[in-house]
C-alpha positions as CSV (number, residue, x, y, z in Angstrom):
1,G,105.7,95.7,101.2
2,P,104.2,97.5,98.2
3,I,106.3,100.8,98.4
4,I,109.5,98.6,98.8
5,P,111.0,97.2,95.9
6,P,110.4,94.9,93.7
7,S,106.5,96.7,93.6
8,V,103.9,95.5,91.3
9,P,102.0,99.0,91.8
10,M,104.7,100.7,90.9
11,I,105.3,99.0,88.0
12,I,101.8,99.2,87.0
13,V,102.4,103.4,87.7
14,G,105.4,103.1,85.4
15,A,103.1,101.6,82.8
16,L,100.4,104.3,83.3
17,S,102.8,107.3,83.4
18,G,106.0,106.3,81.6
19,I,107.5,107.5,85.1
20,S,111.1,105.2,85.1
21,V,110.6,101.7,87.2
22,G,114.0,102.0,88.7
23,K,113.4,105.7,89.9
24,M,109.7,104.6,91.5
25,F,111.7,101.8,92.7
26,L,114.3,104.0,94.7
27,A,111.8,107.0,95.2
28,G,109.8,104.8,97.5
29,A,113.3,103.0,99.5
30,V,113.4,106.2,102.0
31,P,109.3,106.4,102.5
32,G,109.4,102.4,103.1
33,V,112.0,102.9,105.8
34,L,110.7,105.9,107.4
35,M,107.4,103.9,107.8
36,G,108.9,100.6,108.9
37,L,110.8,103.3,111.6
38,A,107.7,104.6,112.9
39,M,105.7,101.7,113.0
40,M,108.7,100.5,115.7
41,V,108.5,103.0,117.9
42,T,104.7,102.8,117.6
43,T,105.0,99.0,118.8
44,Y,107.4,99.8,121.8
45,I,104.8,102.7,122.9
46,I,102.3,99.8,122.8
47,A,104.2,97.1,124.3
48,V,105.5,99.3,127.1
49,R,101.9,100.5,127.8
50,K,101.1,97.4,127.8
51,G,103.4,96.0,129.9
52,F,104.3,93.4,126.9
53,P,107.2,90.9,128.5
54,R,110.6,91.7,127.5
55,Q,112.9,89.3,125.3
56,P,116.5,89.0,126.8
57,W,119.1,90.9,124.8
58,Q,121.0,87.9,123.0
59,G,123.9,90.1,121.9
60,V,125.9,91.4,119.1
61,G,126.7,87.3,118.3
62,E,122.8,86.3,117.3
63,L,122.0,89.6,115.4
64,A,125.3,88.7,113.5
65,R,123.9,85.2,112.7
66,S,120.4,86.6,112.1
67,F,122.6,89.2,109.1
68,T,124.2,86.1,107.6
69,G,121.4,83.7,107.4
70,A,118.8,86.6,105.8
71,F,122.1,87.7,103.4
72,W,121.4,85.9,100.6
73,A,117.8,87.1,101.0
74,I,118.7,90.8,101.3
75,F,121.1,90.5,98.5
76,M,118.5,89.8,95.7
77,T,116.9,93.6,96.4
78,V,120.7,94.8,95.8
79,L,120.4,93.0,92.9
80,I,117.8,94.3,91.6
81,I,118.3,98.1,92.5
82,G,122.2,97.8,91.5
83,G,121.2,96.3,87.7
84,L,118.7,98.9,86.9
85,M,120.7,101.9,88.5
86,S,124.0,100.8,86.9
87,G,122.4,100.4,83.3
88,L,123.5,96.7,83.2
89,A,120.1,95.5,82.8
90,T,116.5,96.7,81.6
91,P,113.2,96.3,84.0
92,T,112.5,93.1,82.1
93,E,116.1,91.6,82.2
94,T,116.3,92.1,86.0
95,A,113.5,90.1,86.5
96,V,114.8,87.5,84.7
97,V,117.7,88.0,87.0
98,A,116.4,87.9,90.1
99,S,114.5,85.4,89.6
100,V,117.3,83.0,88.5
101,Y,118.8,83.8,91.6
102,A,115.9,83.4,94.0
103,L,115.5,80.1,91.9
104,V,119.4,79.0,93.1
105,V,119.2,80.9,96.8
106,G,116.1,78.4,97.6
107,C,117.3,75.2,95.9
108,F,121.1,75.5,96.6
109,V,121.9,77.7,99.3
110,Y,119.1,77.3,101.9
111,R,118.0,74.4,100.0
112,E,114.1,74.6,101.4
113,L,113.1,74.8,97.7
114,P,113.0,71.1,96.6
115,L,113.7,70.8,93.1
116,K,111.0,68.2,92.0
117,A,108.7,71.8,93.5
118,V,110.1,73.8,90.6
119,P,107.9,73.2,87.8
120,K,104.7,74.0,89.6
121,I,106.4,76.8,90.8
122,I,107.2,77.5,87.4
123,I,104.1,77.6,86.0
124,D,102.3,79.5,89.0
125,S,104.7,81.9,89.0
126,A,103.9,82.1,85.2
127,V,100.1,82.3,85.7
128,S,100.8,85.0,87.8
129,S,102.6,86.8,85.5
130,A,100.3,86.8,83.5
131,A,97.5,88.1,85.7
132,I,100.0,91.0,85.6
133,L,100.7,91.8,82.1
134,A,97.1,91.6,81.4
135,L,96.2,94.6,84.2
136,V,99.6,96.8,82.7
137,G,97.6,95.9,79.3
138,F,94.3,97.2,79.9
139,A,95.8,99.9,82.6
140,N,97.9,101.7,79.1
141,V,94.5,100.7,76.9
142,F,92.3,102.7,79.9
143,G,94.9,105.3,79.8
144,W,94.6,105.4,76.3
145,I,90.5,106.1,76.4
146,L,91.3,108.9,79.2
147,V,93.7,110.5,77.4
148,A,91.6,110.3,74.5
149,E,88.5,111.7,75.9
150,R,90.3,114.3,77.7
151,I,89.1,113.2,80.9
152,P,92.0,114.1,83.2
153,Q,92.2,117.8,81.8
154,A,88.8,117.9,82.5
155,I,88.9,117.0,85.9
156,A,91.8,119.4,86.4
157,S,90.2,122.3,85.5
158,S,87.4,121.5,87.4
159,V,89.3,120.9,90.8
160,L,91.7,123.9,89.3
161,E,88.4,126.7,89.4
162,I,87.5,125.7,93.1
163,T,91.5,126.0,94.4
164,D,95.1,126.0,93.0
165,N,96.8,126.1,95.9
166,K,99.6,123.0,95.6
167,F,98.8,122.2,99.2
168,V,95.4,121.7,99.4
169,V,95.0,120.1,96.2
170,I,97.7,117.7,97.3
171,L,95.5,117.1,100.8
172,L,92.5,116.7,98.8
173,I,93.9,114.0,96.8
174,N,95.2,112.6,99.5
175,I,91.6,112.6,101.1
176,L,90.0,111.0,98.4
177,L,92.9,108.5,97.2
178,L,92.4,107.3,101.1
179,F,88.6,106.8,101.0
180,V,88.8,104.9,97.7
181,G,91.7,102.6,99.1
182,M,89.0,101.5,102.4
183,F,87.1,100.4,99.3
184,M,89.0,99.2,96.0
185,E,92.6,97.3,95.2
186,T,94.9,99.0,94.6
187,I,96.3,97.9,91.5
188,A,92.3,98.7,90.4
189,A,92.1,102.5,92.0
190,L,95.5,103.1,90.3
191,I,94.2,102.4,87.0
192,I,91.2,104.5,87.7
193,L,92.7,106.8,88.9
194,F,95.6,107.3,88.6
195,V,96.7,109.4,85.4
196,P,93.3,111.9,85.8
197,L,95.2,113.0,89.8
198,L,98.7,113.0,88.0
199,T,97.7,115.5,85.1
200,L,95.5,117.4,88.0
201,A,99.0,117.3,90.4
202,Q,101.3,118.4,87.4
203,G,98.6,121.7,87.0
204,V,99.9,122.8,90.4
205,G,104.1,121.8,90.0
206,V,103.5,118.6,91.6
207,D,107.4,116.5,90.2
208,P,105.6,113.0,88.7
209,L,107.8,110.8,90.8
210,H,107.1,112.6,94.0
211,F,103.4,111.8,93.2
212,A,103.2,108.5,92.2
213,T,105.5,107.5,95.7
214,F,103.1,109.0,97.9
215,A,99.7,107.9,95.5
216,V,101.5,104.4,96.3
217,L,102.2,105.1,99.9
218,N,98.1,106.4,100.3
219,L,96.5,103.3,98.5
220,M,98.8,100.9,100.8
221,I,97.9,102.3,103.8
222,G,93.7,101.3,102.0
223,L,95.2,97.2,102.2
224,T,94.8,98.0,106.3
225,T,91.8,100.3,106.5
226,P,88.5,98.8,107.2
227,P,86.0,98.5,106.0
228,V,87.2,96.3,103.2
229,G,90.7,96.4,104.0
230,V,92.2,92.9,102.3
231,C,95.0,92.7,105.2
232,L,92.7,92.8,107.8
233,F,90.4,90.1,106.7
234,I,93.6,88.1,106.0
235,C,94.8,88.6,109.2
236,A,91.8,88.2,111.1
237,N,91.2,84.6,109.1
238,I,94.8,83.5,110.0
239,A,94.3,84.9,114.2
240,R,91.1,83.1,114.1
241,L,89.6,86.7,115.6
242,P,86.9,88.1,114.8
243,L,87.2,91.4,112.6
244,T,86.2,93.8,115.3
245,P,89.2,93.5,117.6
246,V,91.8,93.4,114.8
247,V,90.2,97.1,113.5
248,K,91.2,98.3,117.2
249,A,94.6,97.3,117.2
250,I,95.7,98.6,113.6
251,A,94.6,102.0,115.0
252,P,97.0,103.4,116.1
253,F,99.4,102.1,113.4
254,L,97.4,103.3,110.7
255,L,97.6,106.8,112.3
256,T,101.4,106.2,112.2
257,N,100.9,105.3,108.6
258,I,99.2,108.5,107.9
259,L,101.3,110.8,109.5
260,V,104.6,109.5,107.1
261,L,102.1,109.7,104.7
262,L,101.2,113.4,104.7
263,L,105.4,114.1,105.5
264,V,106.1,112.5,102.2
265,S,103.2,114.3,100.4
266,Y,104.9,118.0,102.2
267,V,108.5,117.0,101.9
268,P,109.3,115.6,97.9
269,A,112.7,115.5,98.8
270,I,112.3,112.5,100.7
271,A,110.9,110.8,98.0
272,T,113.0,112.3,94.8
273,W,116.4,112.7,96.7
274,L,117.8,109.1,96.5
275,P,116.4,108.6,92.4
276,S,118.0,112.1,91.9
277,V,121.7,111.4,93.4
278,L,121.7,107.3,92.0
279,M,120.5,108.0,89.0
280,D,120.1,111.5,87.5
């Protein structure tokens, strides 16, 4: 979810670090696809081992009909990325275009959004946007305080006195973020930790775009990591199940996600290749 554009955590990262939001969106695309494929494989293995019933193959025609039905929704992602990549629109302008597009498609193409519901949706969206913009504002202030007090430099110096090995530092950062993600919401963790850890990562030669990508991916995994993974509680509540069996069920997927995280962390091209091809 948060690694695939449009992504609120990536917008927060852009506000904190000055990294292009468009590049962040593109950097998350390949890791997102890798994670999706890895989870498909995990699901297949679990289904085979537990003997889950198989649905008969409906044929290419059914697949084509499903794709046709989802085309207009999928095209919104193309619209967002295309606007940013081409330089025809800024991230803010792209957001406006995407919002209008979603409104038109929902009301007049899918016809699932009644016009009388639009005013309430606009008000709810304004409230949500205000909360996000407030977070961005606080993130900027907090980042300024950190820089003024030279806290990122102090943290980087302390760690580099222990080791300056790039691979070890990346591993330590991932362990820290995984631990923090167990207890803290993603955006709050980014606001507090991103700038100091970015300084540390740059100190050992990690590309800022690469670091930002695996940091967001890492904290996304925290949403499903006990004891305070927000998604765990939501899913358990929807399914009306105790938390313990839900945690046991997601364990294989958690392991899969961590393996993908390590792959992205130690193979920078997975994150940086697409932005370099399309935007540099």
